[in-house]
C-alpha positions as CSV (number, residue, x, y, z in Angstrom):
1,M,-5.7,-18.9,-3.5
2,S,-2.2,-17.8,-4.5
3,R,0.9,-19.6,-3.2
4,Y,1.7,-17.1,-0.5
5,A,-1.8,-16.5,0.9
6,S,-1.8,-19.0,3.8
7,A,1.5,-17.9,5.2
8,A,0.7,-14.2,4.7
9,S,-2.8,-14.5,6.3
10,A,-1.2,-16.2,9.4
11,R,1.3,-13.3,9.7
12,L,-1.5,-10.8,9.3
13,A,-3.6,-12.5,12.0
14,L,-0.7,-12.4,14.4
15,V,-0.1,-8.7,13.8
16,L,-3.8,-7.9,14.3
17,A,-3.9,-10.0,17.5
18,L,-0.9,-8.2,18.9
19,T,-2.3,-4.8,18.0
20,M,-5.6,-5.5,19.6
21,A,-3.9,-6.7,22.7
22,I,-1.8,-3.5,23.0
23,T,-4.8,-1.4,22.3
24,L,-6.8,-3.1,25.0
25,L,-3.9,-2.7,27.4
26,I,-3.8,1.0,26.6
27,A,-7.6,1.4,26.9
28,G,-8.0,-0.6,30.1
29,G,-4.7,-0.3,32.0
30,N,-4.5,1.6,35.2
31,R,-1.9,4.0,33.7
32,V,-4.0,5.2,30.9
33,H,-5.3,8.8,30.9
34,A,-8.8,8.0,29.6
35,D,-11.6,6.0,31.1
36,V,-12.7,2.8,29.3
37,S,-16.3,4.0,29.3
38,A,-15.3,7.3,27.6
39,P,-12.1,6.9,25.6
40,G,-10.4,10.2,24.9
41,P,-7.2,11.5,23.4
42,V,-4.3,10.3,25.5
43,S,-1.7,11.5,23.2
44,D,1.3,8.5,6.3
45,A,1.7,5.6,1.6
46,A,1.9,5.4,1.3
47,S,1.9,2.5,1.5
48,H,2.4,1.2,0.0
49,G,1.5,6.7,10.3
50,A,1.2,10.0,12.1
51,N,0.2,13.5,11.4
52,A,0.1,14.9,14.9
53,G,1.1,14.3,18.5
54,A,0.0,15.0,22.1
55,V,2.0,16.2,25.1
56,E,1.8,14.3,28.3
57,S,3.1,16.9,30.7
58,S,2.4,15.5,34.2
59,R,3.0,11.7,33.9
60,P,5.9,11.1,31.5
61,D,6.1,7.4,32.3
62,S,2.5,6.6,31.4
63,I,1.2,5.0,28.3
64,L,-0.7,7.4,26.0
65,L,-2.4,7.2,22.7
66,V,-1.2,9.3,19.8
67,Y,-2.1,10.5,16.4
68,G,-1.2,8.6,13.3
69,G,-2.8,9.2,9.9
70,R,-1.5,8.5,6.4
71,V,-1.6,9.1,2.8
72,V,0.9,6.3,3.1
73,P,1.3,6.4,6.9
74,P,4.2,7.9,8.6
75,M,4.9,7.6,12.3
76,E,4.1,10.4,14.8
77,S,5.3,11.7,18.1
78,S,4.0,11.6,21.6
79,R,5.1,15.1,22.2
80,L,4.8,18.3,20.3
81,P,8.0,20.0,19.0
82,A,10.4,21.7,21.4
83,G,9.0,24.5,23.4
84,N,5.8,22.6,24.4
85,D,7.2,20.7,27.3
86,A,5.7,22.9,29.9
87,V,2.4,22.0,31.6
88,P,-0.3,23.6,29.4
89,E,-2.7,26.1,30.9
90,P,-6.3,24.7,31.4
91,R,-8.4,25.6,28.4
92,K,-11.6,24.7,26.7
93,W,-11.6,22.5,23.6
94,D,-13.4,24.4,20.8
95,R,-13.4,21.9,18.0
96,A,-16.0,19.3,17.1
97,L,-13.4,16.5,16.9
98,P,-12.0,14.4,18.3
99,F,-14.6,13.0,20.6
100,F,-13.8,13.2,24.3
101,A,-11.2,15.9,23.7
102,Q,-12.1,17.9,26.8
103,R,-11.6,14.9,29.1
104,V,-8.1,14.7,27.8
105,L,-7.4,18.4,28.3
106,D,-8.7,18.1,31.8
107,R,-6.0,15.5,32.4
108,G,-3.2,17.9,31.4
109,I,-2.6,16.5,28.0
110,D,-2.4,19.0,25.1
111,L,-3.9,18.0,21.7
112,P,-2.8,18.9,18.2
113,N,-4.9,20.3,15.5
114,P,-7.6,17.7,14.7
115,Y,-7.8,18.0,10.9
116,D,-5.2,17.3,8.3
117,V,-4.6,17.4,4.5
118,G,-1.6,16.0,2.7
119,L,0.0,15.3,-0.6
120,S,2.1,12.2,-1.4
121,L,4.1,10.8,-4.2
122,Y,4.6,7.0,-4.6
123,V,7.1,5.3,-7.0
124,G,7.4,1.6,-6.9
125,G,7.9,-1.7,-8.8
126,E,7.1,-5.3,-8.1
127,D,6.8,-8.8,-9.6
128,R,3.3,-10.1,-10.1
129,D,1.7,-13.5,-10.2
130,L,-0.9,-14.2,-12.9
131,S,-4.2,-16.1,-12.6
132,N,-7.5,-16.5,-14.6
133,L,-5.6,-16.4,-17.9
134,S,-7.8,-15.9,-21.0
135,V,-6.0,-16.0,-24.3
136,G,-7.1,-15.8,-27.9
137,F,-5.4,-15.7,-31.3
138,N,-6.2,-13.5,-34.3
139,N,-9.3,-12.1,-32.5
140,G,-10.8,-15.5,-32.1
141,T,-12.6,-16.9,-29.1
142,P,-10.5,-16.6,-25.9
143,G,-9.9,-19.5,-23.5
144,N,-7.4,-20.9,-21.0
145,L,-4.7,-22.3,-23.4
146,A,-2.1,-24.3,-21.4
147,F,0.6,-24.0,-24.1
148,V,0.7,-20.2,-23.7
149,Q,2.9,-19.4,-20.7
150,F,3.5,-16.1,-18.8
151,P,6.8,-16.8,-17.0
152,H,7.4,-13.3,-15.5
153,T,5.4,-10.1,-15.0
154,R,6.8,-6.8,-13.7
155,I,4.6,-3.8,-12.8
156,D,6.0,-0.3,-12.3
157,N,3.7,2.3,-10.9
158,Q,3.7,6.0,-9.9
159,S,0.9,7.7,-8.2
160,A,0.2,11.1,-6.6
161,Q,-2.4,11.3,-3.9
162,F,-4.3,13.9,-1.9
163,Q,-5.5,13.0,1.6
164,A,-8.0,14.8,3.9
165,G,-8.5,13.4,7.3
166,A,-9.7,14.0,10.9
167,W,-9.2,12.5,14.3
168,L,-12.5,10.7,15.2
169,F,-11.0,9.6,18.5
170,P,-7.6,10.6,19.9
171,F,-6.2,7.1,19.0
172,M,-8.0,6.8,15.6
173,N,-7.5,8.9,12.5
174,V,-9.9,8.4,9.5
175,Y,-9.1,9.8,6.1
176,G,-10.2,9.8,2.4
177,I,-7.8,9.6,-0.6
178,L,-8.1,10.8,-4.1
179,G,-5.3,10.4,-6.6
180,Y,-3.9,9.8,-10.1
181,T,-1.9,6.7,-11.0
182,Q,0.1,5.6,-14.0
183,G,2.4,2.8,-14.8
184,K,3.5,0.0,-17.1
185,G,3.5,-3.7,-17.1
186,D,6.0,-5.9,-18.9
187,I,4.4,-9.3,-19.4
188,D,6.7,-12.1,-20.8
189,I,4.9,-14.6,-23.0
190,T,6.2,-18.0,-24.4
191,M,4.6,-20.7,-26.3
192,S,5.4,-23.9,-28.3
193,G,5.5,-23.4,-32.0
194,R,4.2,-26.9,-32.5
195,E,1.2,-26.4,-30.3
196,L,0.5,-23.0,-31.9
197,M,0.4,-24.6,-35.4
198,Q,-1.9,-27.4,-34.1
199,Y,-4.2,-24.8,-32.5
200,L,-4.4,-22.8,-35.7
201,G,-4.9,-25.9,-37.8
202,V,-1.6,-25.6,-39.7
203,P,-0.4,-29.1,-40.7
204,G,3.2,-30.4,-40.9
205,C,4.5,-31.1,-37.5
206,N,3.7,-34.9,-37.9
207,L,6.1,-35.2,-40.8
208,G,9.6,-36.5,-40.5
209,P,12.5,-34.3,-39.5
210,A,13.5,-33.5,-43.1
211,L,10.0,-32.3,-44.1
212,R,8.8,-30.9,-40.7
213,P,8.5,-27.1,-40.7
214,E,11.2,-25.4,-38.6
215,L,8.5,-23.7,-36.4
216,C,7.5,-27.1,-35.0
217,D,10.8,-27.3,-33.0
218,R,10.9,-23.7,-31.9
219,T,9.6,-21.8,-28.8
220,L,8.1,-18.4,-29.5
221,S,8.7,-15.7,-27.0
222,G,7.7,-12.0,-26.7
223,T,6.9,-9.3,-24.2
224,A,3.6,-7.5,-24.0
225,H,3.9,-3.9,-22.8
226,A,0.8,-2.7,-20.9
227,N,0.9,1.0,-20.3
228,Y,-2.0,2.3,-18.1
229,S,-3.2,5.4,-16.3
230,G,-6.3,6.3,-14.2
231,T,-7.8,7.8,-11.1
232,S,-7.7,6.2,-7.6
233,Y,-9.8,6.8,-4.5
234,G,-10.2,5.2,-1.2
235,A,-10.4,5.5,2.6
236,G,-8.6,4.3,5.7
237,M,-7.9,4.6,9.3
238,T,-4.9,4.5,11.6
239,L,-4.7,3.2,15.2
240,A,-1.6,4.5,17.0
241,G,-0.1,4.5,20.5
242,A,3.1,5.2,22.4
243,W,5.1,4.4,25.5
244,K,7.6,7.2,26.4
245,D,9.3,7.9,23.1
246,L,8.6,4.5,21.5
247,F,5.7,4.4,19.0
248,F,3.6,1.9,17.2
249,S,0.9,2.4,14.6
250,L,-1.4,0.3,12.5
251,P,-2.7,2.0,9.3
252,V,-5.3,0.2,7.2
253,T,-6.1,1.6,3.7
254,Y,-8.4,0.4,0.9
255,V,-7.9,2.0,-2.5
256,V,-9.8,1.5,-5.8
257,A,-8.2,2.5,-9.1
258,D,-10.0,2.8,-12.4
259,T,-7.3,2.3,-15.1
260,S,-7.2,2.4,-18.9
261,V,-6.1,-1.3,-19.4
262,S,-9.2,-2.9,-17.8
263,D,-12.9,-2.6,-17.7
264,T,-12.8,-3.6,-14.0
265,S,-11.3,-1.6,-11.1
266,A,-8.1,-2.5,-9.4
267,K,-8.6,-3.0,-5.6
268,T,-5.9,-2.8,-3.0
269,W,-5.7,-3.5,0.7
270,N,-2.7,-2.0,2.5
271,I,-1.9,-2.8,6.1
272,A,1.4,-1.4,7.4
273,P,2.4,-2.0,11.1
274,R,5.4,0.0,12.2
275,V,7.3,1.1,15.3
276,G,9.5,4.2,15.8
277,W,11.6,6.3,18.1
278,N,11.4,10.1,18.6
279,Q,14.5,12.2,18.3
280,H,13.8,15.6,19.9
281,L,15.5,18.5,18.3
282,S,16.0,22.1,19.3
283,E,13.2,22.9,16.9
284,G,10.8,20.2,15.9
285,M,11.3,16.5,16.2
286,V,12.2,13.5,13.9
287,T,10.6,10.1,14.3
288,W,12.7,7.2,12.9
289,Y,10.5,4.2,12.2
290,A,10.6,0.7,10.6
291,G,8.0,-2.0,10.0
292,G,6.4,-3.9,7.2
293,T,3.7,-3.6,4.6
294,Y,1.1,-6.3,3.9
295,M,-0.5,-5.6,0.5
296,I,-3.2,-7.5,-1.4
297,S,-3.9,-6.0,-4.8
298,K,-5.9,-7.5,-7.6
299,M,-5.8,-5.9,-11.0
300,S,-7.0,-7.1,-14.4
301,I,-4.9,-6.3,-17.5
302,E,-6.1,-6.7,-21.1
303,G,-4.0,-6.2,-24.3
304,S,-2.5,-7.9,-27.3
305,V,0.9,-8.7,-28.8
306,T,1.9,-9.8,-32.3
307,F,4.3,-12.6,-33.0
308,P,6.3,-12.4,-36.4
309,T,5.2,-15.7,-37.9
310,A,4.7,-14.5,-41.5
311,G,7.9,-16.2,-42.6
312,T,6.9,-19.6,-41.1
313,A,4.5,-22.3,-42.1
314,I,1.7,-20.2,-40.6
315,G,2.1,-17.7,-43.5
316,R,1.1,-14.6,-41.6
317,D,1.8,-12.8,-38.3
318,T,-0.1,-14.1,-35.3
319,S,-1.8,-11.7,-32.9
320,L,-2.4,-12.8,-29.3
321,Q,-5.1,-11.2,-27.2
322,Y,-5.0,-11.7,-23.4
323,A,-7.0,-10.9,-20.3
324,I,-5.3,-11.8,-17.0
325,K,-5.5,-11.0,-13.3
326,V,-2.3,-10.0,-11.6
327,E,-1.5,-9.8,-7.9
328,P,1.7,-9.3,-5.9
329,S,4.2,-12.2,-5.9
330,D,4.9,-11.4,-2.2
331,A,2.3,-9.9,0.1
332,W,4.9,-8.6,2.7
333,N,7.9,-6.3,2.4
334,Y,9.9,-4.2,4.8
335,L,9.9,-0.5,5.3
336,A,11.9,2.2,6.9
337,G,11.5,6.0,7.1
338,A,11.7,9.3,8.9
339,H,9.0,11.8,9.8
340,W,10.0,15.4,10.6
341,M,7.5,17.5,12.6
342,V,8.6,20.9,11.5
343,S,5.9,22.6,13.6
344,K,2.5,21.9,15.0
345,S,1.0,22.6,11.6
346,W,3.6,21.2,9.1
347,S,5.4,17.9,8.7
348,V,7.2,15.9,6.0
349,L,8.2,12.3,5.6
350,A,10.3,10.0,3.4
351,E,9.9,6.2,3.4
352,V,11.5,3.3,1.4
353,G,10.1,-0.2,1.0
354,F,12.3,-3.2,0.3
355,G,12.5,-6.9,0.5
356,G,10.5,-9.7,-1.2
357,S,9.7,-8.7,-4.8
358,R,8.6,-5.1,-4.2
359,E,10.6,-1.9,-3.9
360,D,9.1,1.6,-3.4
361,V,9.8,5.1,-2.3
362,I,7.2,7.4,-0.7
363,M,7.5,11.2,-0.1
364,A,4.7,13.2,1.6
365,A,3.9,16.5,3.2
366,F,1.1,17.3,5.7
367,Y,-0.7,20.4,7.0
368,R,-2.8,20.2,10.2
369,F,-5.3,22.8,11.2
């Protein structure tokens, strides 16, 4: 287990417990608009969220559930943009989803379009910790060689994603993701010249200072550059709720990426709780939000780097082959962003992540129908 796993797991457990408690309060409280026996609608990168909202026209002080889906999740609003504050006329829900929609309409709550598609762009960088090191020299048998050190690894990544989703329940959005990712990793490598010579069977380091090869007292260093690209796919869900104009959401996303630097897939869990506040405009609405991102990502990188040792006692350049697993140095970072509901059908968002050892920027646009 990595050095941050215990503390991060404890924080994640606390977030999930609080979210479950809030959800139970909304589902079972006497101010909720849906029965516990038949839950119905009562009301983004991401991630590294909301795609629609609901109008509560008759009881503005009640708690209501709202929409919140994500490519990398944004927040959402409890009310549709300006011009929708009037009590809606009774109508028949003519869509298959979400379930229990008619019960919500019968309680005077308008529903947004249930289906959504979106495009997002993610640009980020982070430090990574390494594990399961396997190293070989000159295409020899690889192994865990303690004298080879990887003091610092930095991964920079860009990805574009397409999302398609639907509201299964008024408080739960489910979605699928398909995307393209590319990036590079800078992997610093150091090793003792003495131990390298001993491993390669080159004599001389046991001689006196006057006769000992200069390499015996040196530390070799270099940087392996691992450029990669590939496709990504995944799925997720978002639970969301609101009280007046205060919002919370809990998106959970699982993504698998097949990249060119490894024979195994990179797997990422992204959990991003956030809260936000709605600013109602003359046209549309902006939701300002903040929160945190908990990310667990395991990725294997394979490659090689050549050390210029031809002019030393070794007599030729030394190639090093490596296969390592990398994961984030910090599971948590902070986030802040804004989601603008231009209309009932269109919305855009921008989000930044910061803190810990990870920084990222997310931009996305959604269409609901």
